[in-house]
C-alpha positions in Angstrom: 0.1 -0.1 0.0 1.2 3.4 -0.9 1.5 6.0 1.9 1.3 9.8 1.4 2.7 11.8 4.3 2.0 15.5 4.5 -0.6 18.2 5.5 -3.9 18.4 3.8 -4.3 22.1 3.1 -1.0 21.9 1.1 -1.7 22.6 -2.5 1.1 20.1 -3.7 -0.3 17.7 -1.4 -3.8 17.9 -2.7 -2.3 17.7 -6.3 -0.3 14.5 -5.3 -3.7 12.7 -3.8 -5.7 13.9 -6.7 -2.7 12.1 -9.0 -2.9 9.1 -6.9 -6.7 8.9 -7.4 -6.8 9.7 -11.0 -4.1 6.8 -11.6 -6.3 4.5 -9.7 -3.5 3.9 -6.9 -5.0 2.8 -3.4 -3.0 4.9 -0.9 -3.3 5.9 2.8 -2.9 9.4 3.7 -0.9 10.3 6.8 -1.7 13.8 8.1 1.3 15.3 10.0 -1.0 17.8 11.7 -3.2 15.2 13.3 -0.7 12.2 13.7 2.5 13.7 13.9 5.8 12.6 12.3 6.4 8.6 12.8 10.0 8.8 14.3 10.9 5.4 12.8 9.7 6.3 9.3 11.6 9.6 9.6 14.6 7.6 10.2 14.0 5.4 7.1 13.4 8.8 5.0 16.5 10.2 6.3 18.4 7.2 5.2 16.9 7.0 1.9 16.9 10.6 0.7 18.8 12.6 3.4 17.9 15.8 5.4 19.1 18.0 2.7 16.3 16.6 0.5 13.6 16.5 3.4 14.1 19.8 5.1 12.2 22.4 3.0 14.3 25.7 3.2 11.9 27.6 0.9 8.8 27.4 2.9 7.2 29.9 5.3 7.9 27.8 8.3 11.6 27.7 7.6 11.7 31.5 7.2 10.0 32.1 10.4 12.4 29.8 12.4 14.8 31.4 14.6 18.5 31.3 13.1 19.7 29.0 15.7 17.2 26.5 14.8 18.1 26.9 11.0 21.9 26.6 11.8 21.1 23.5 14.0 19.2 21.9 11.2 22.6 21.5 9.0 23.6 18.7 11.3 21.8 15.5 11.0 20.4 15.4 14.8 19.3 18.9 14.4 17.3 18.2 11.3 15.7 15.2 12.9 14.9 17.0 15.9 13.5 20.2 13.8 11.3 17.7 11.5 9.7 15.8 14.5 9.2 19.2 16.3 7.9 21.1 13.1 6.5 18.8 10.6 5.7 21.7 8.5 9.4 22.1 7.7 9.2 18.8 5.8 9.1 19.0 2.2 5.7 17.6 1.1 4.7 15.1 -0.2 6.7 12.1 1.2 5.6 9.0 -0.6 6.4 5.5 0.6 5.6 3.4 -2.6 6.1 0.2 -0.8 9.6 0.5 -0.3 11.0 3.5 -2.5 10.7 6.9 -0.9 10.1 10.0 -3.1 9.9 13.8 -1.7 7.7 16.2 -3.6 5.3 16.0 -6.5 6.7 15.0 -9.7 4.3 13.1 -12.0 7.0 12.0 -14.2 9.0 10.4 -11.4 6.0 9.3 -10.0 5.0 7.4 -13.3 8.4 5.6 -12.9 7.6 4.7 -9.4 4.1 3.3 -10.2 5.8 1.1 -13.2 8.5 -0.1 -10.8 5.8 -1.6 -8.2 
């Protein structure tokens, strides 16, 4: 089963969910705001794609962080702690395709992930 992680009011997450539905792909939605970031999954994402990919340094949440928190996110432990504390700083959506992990919405990449399943 495909699991899409994000927040429901994010436009990119909305597009991603619609794409999955339009392509007939059954999926589970995990809402960061309601259910938080699963720490064990965060570890797997960090191993798969790294903190540089996961931390959204362009978003409003990042820009509102104190400089000390931004600086701490440059280290693995600091990035992990920040993402657990502030899920909105995670680039969305994170999708677990049943083993492969993607971050962000890229229809071409997603088509490849679907083909590989």
